[in-house]
C-alpha positions, 0 to 999 in steps of 0.5 A: 877920188871916188865918184859917179859920172854921168855920160851922154850917149846914143840910146841905140836902135831896134832893128826889125826881125825879120828883116823887111823887103827893101831898105831895112832903115825904113823900119829901124827905130830908135830904142826908146829903152836905151840909155841916153844918159847912163850914170857909172860909179867910178871905183877902180879899186886901185890908184889911177894908172890909166887902167880901163874901169869896168863899171856897170851903170847905177842908173840909166835915163832912158830915151823914152824919158828924155830924148837924145842927150847932148849936154849935161850940166851940174850945179853946186860947189866946185869942191866935194860936199856931202850933198851931190850936185843936181844933174841937168840934161839938155836933149833934142829930138831934131836928129832922132825923133821919128814920126810914126803911125801904127802899121799902115803897110800890113806888116805888123810894125809901126810905119815911119812917116818920112815925108811928114803928114801934110796934105800937099805931099802926094806920094803913096807913103805920105798918103798912109800918114795922112790923118 
């Protein structure tokens, strides 16, 4: 049977270049242009035989548009029809959204506010994030 598959996945990261001094994770960001939910056309060209199918995505939902996808739902009939089902994506930012501000340390890159922007936090890094 032919068809398309929507899958979920992590959109990836953008690593700073050149690497900053200290911990590179301090300036590693989620790739907002990476695919969180690509759709692949499954056309093996032969009967199924547990082969690997090379399938470039026919459509990609980017992280900037939906976040990091953790759930996929389809509606419609259980039997194939000419009308494709609607696709519903459940996404979260709880484990991936970074709170950033424009360059706060002079390196030309966004700055991750790991400690939040609340006035009661007094570390040097948090003070850079105060609004």
